[in-house]
N, C-alpha and C positions, 0 to 999 in steps of 0.2 A: 245265449243262443243266437240272438239277433246279430251278433258280430260275425258269426260264421255261417249263418243260413241254416237250412234244414239238413240233417244227416239222414240218409236213407230215404225210403219211400214211405213217409209218414205225413202225407198231405191230406188225409181224410179229416172230416170235421171233428171226430172224437179225439184223434191224436193231437190235433192242434189245440183243442180245448184243454186237454190234460197238460200239454206243454205250457200253455198260458197260465194254468192254475199253479204249476210248479214254479214258474218264474215269479209269479206274484207272491207265493208263499215264502220263497227263499229270501225275497227282499225284506220280509217281516220276521225272518228267523224262525220259521215254523214249517209245517208240512201241509199239503192240501187236505181238504175235507175228506176226499175219498181214501187217503192214506190213514187218517185218524179213524175212519169207520172200519177199515180193514184191521187195524191194530186193536181196536176195541172188541171186535167180533172174535179175533183170535184169542185175546185175553179171557173173554167170557166163555169160550168153548164152542161158539157157534161155527167157527172155522177150524179146520185141523191146523195144528202147529208143527213146526219143524225145530229140531234141536241138533246141536253139534255133538251131543253126548252119545256114547255107545250104549247098547242095551244094558250091559253090566253096570255102566256108570249111572244110568237112570234108576236102577234098583238100589244102588248105594246112596244116591241122593235122597231117596225117600226117607231112609233111616236118619238122615242128618237134617231133616226139616227143610228140604229144598224143593221148590216147585218150579219147573221150567214153564215159561210163558210163551216162548216162540223166538224165532230168528229175527234179529234186527240188523240194520245196516246203515251205512252212511257213505256218501260219495261226494267228490268235489273235483271238477275239472278245473285245473289251476294253471294260470299262465305265469311263467317266471319273468321277473322284471330285472332289477339291478342285481339280484343275488339268487342263484339257484339253490344254495344251501338254505337261505331264509325262506325261499319259496317252498322247499320241502317241509319245513317246520309248519308254516302257515297252512299248506295244503292238507297235511295229515291232521292237524288239530281242527281244521274246519270239518273234515270228514268225521272225526271223533265227536265233535259237538252235535252233529246230526244223528249219529248213532245213539248218543246219550238222550237226545230229544225223543227219538222213537221209543227207547226203553222207558223213559219217564211217562210217556203217554200210555204205556201198557201197565203202569203201576209197579214196575220193577224197582228193586233196590240195588241190583247189581247186574252187570253184563259180564259173562265169563267166556272163555275160549275165544277171545278177540284175536282175529287174524287180519293181516293186511294184504292188499293186492295193489299193484301199480301197473299202469298201462300207458305206453307212450303213443302219441299220434304218429303214424308212419310218415316217413319223408323227412329229409334233412332240413327242409324249410320250416318244419313245425316242431323242432326239438325243444322249443321253449314252452310247450304245453304238455301236461301230464294229468292222467286221471288217477285220483287217489280213492281207494275203496277199503272200508273196514267192515267186518261182519262178526257177530257173536250171538250168543244165546242169552236173552233176557230172563232173569230168574227172580223169584221171591224167596227170601230166607227168613224163617221164623225168628231167628236170633237178631234180625235187624228191623229197625223201624222203616215205614214207608218213606221214601225220599223223592223229592223232585229233581235230585241230582244224583242219579245212580252211580255207584262205584264201577269202574271199568278195570278188567283184569285179563291178562293173557293166560292165566291158569284155568283149569277146569273147575266146574262148580264144586265137586267134592274136595279138591285141593283148596279152593276158596274157604270152604267151611272148616277144614282142618287148620288152616292158617289162623282163622278167628279163634278156634279152640286153644291154640298155642300162644295167643296174645300177639300175633303178627297180623296187623290190620292192612289189607289192600285198600289204597286210597285213590288210585287212578293209574293212568298209563304215562310213562315217560318215553320220549322219543329223541333219538339223536340221529342226525343225517348230515352227510357231508359229500360235496362234489368237488372235484379238482381235475386240472389238466396236467399231463406230463408230455413234454415235447422232446422227442429223441434227437440226439445229435448224429453226426455222420458215423461215429464209431459204434454207437448203440444201434443205429439202423442196420449197420453191417452185421453186427452180432445177431440181430433178430432174424436175419435172412440166412444165418449159418446152418449147416447140417449137423453141427456138433451138439451133443447134449450138454447144456450148461445153464446155470442160473443167470437170469437177467437181474443182477444185483440192483441197478438203479430203479428198475421197475418194482422189485420187491420192496425196496425202501419207500418208494412212492406210495404203494398200496398200504404199507404199514402206517405211514403218516396219515393217510385218509381215514383208516380204521380208528386210529387213536383219537383223531379229532372228533369223529362221530361218537365214540364212547365218552369223550369228555363232555360233549353236548348232552348225552344221555344222563351223565352225572348231574350236570347243571339243571336239567329238567327235573331230575329226582329230588334235588335240594328244594326246588320250588314246591314240590308236592309232599315230600315226606323225608325219611331218613335213610332210605336204602332202595335199591332197585333189583328185582329179580329179572335179570336179563333173560329173555325168552326167545325172541326172534331176531336173527341177524341175516342180512341180505346184502350181497355184494355183486357188483357188475363192473365189467371192464370192456370198453368199446375201443376199437382201433379205427382211427380215421386215416385213410391212405393219403400219401403226399399229393399235392396239386401245385399249380403255378405259384401260389402265394406262400405255400409251406412245403419246402423241398424234402422234409423228413416226416415220417409218420408221427401222429399224435395219439395219445391215449387219454380217454375220459373215464375216470373211476367214480363209482357211487357206492357208498356204504350206508346202510340203514340198520339201526338197532332199536328194538322196541321191547319194553319190559314193564312189569307191574311195580309201581312205586308202593312202598310199604312203610308203616310206622310200627314201632314196638311198644306194646302196652305193658309196662313194668308191673302193673297190678295183677295181671293174670299169671297164675301158676302154670308153668309149662309141664306137660306130661313126660317130657324127655329133655335131655340135656342140650338145649339150644342156646347159644349166646352169640350176639353180634360180634364179629371179628373186625369189622371196619364199617365206616359210615361215609356217605358221600358228603357229609358236612365236614369231614376231616380236612383241615386247611392244607395238610401235606399233599392230599390228592389233588386239590384244586390248584395248588401253586406249581406243581411239577407233573403235569399229565403225561409227558413224554418219557419220564424216567421212573415213574411209580408203577409197581406191579399192579395189574388190574385185578381187583377182587370185587366181583359183583354178586 
């Protein structure tokens, strides 16, 4: 924060003290004392808790031995350096580490319904900064031991329990993200300004390439964590940058983000229905030819 100054009207002594406490805690990889106090009081029932589950979901969770503890979150305002794609990976995982830290302090052994949010700083001069946010519900499951490293999942608490019953073990979140530029030439720029209904084939191919690269990174992250990925959240954006003196033709900036629950298969568990893995991210054929292999996640 010292690099950018103070945002908004937060110059009172209390806000400055909280900001200083956050800065000091983040350098130690933890959260301030007032956050620990809030999490402890929420876990013990002294404060009301919030959950992402529906009322029907809460009733079903009780029969599966699931106790929601409260909402947890993680944020990271990240600056891109030499690589926007690498910056995405580091920014998301930093936010996830902080989400996991809050859940661990609440005594959770899992965080379910994890969702992502991204916010850019307005203004072209600040395109290299982005705010990464993740949020989910911390839960305790009777079937799991207490852990200092809670499992993270994009599925609901009830789906999490059903996966465990079926011998499919959620072990964490896998992320794939990719950024790239497309620079139009004279003919493509003319087609973009046409009144005809037509496919922009070069742009379609460009977006396909960005998506495939992001999904390949999702697979790579899945290999690090487990043997498969339940792809859950996919987000794509395309920005058009108008021509200027340095660039006479329009440019397009594409971003594709894929987030999923990494899983392992426990062969010792008898499944109540006929489920069998049909592909694995460890399959060398998938890793060797990401652009030609059919995507099965």
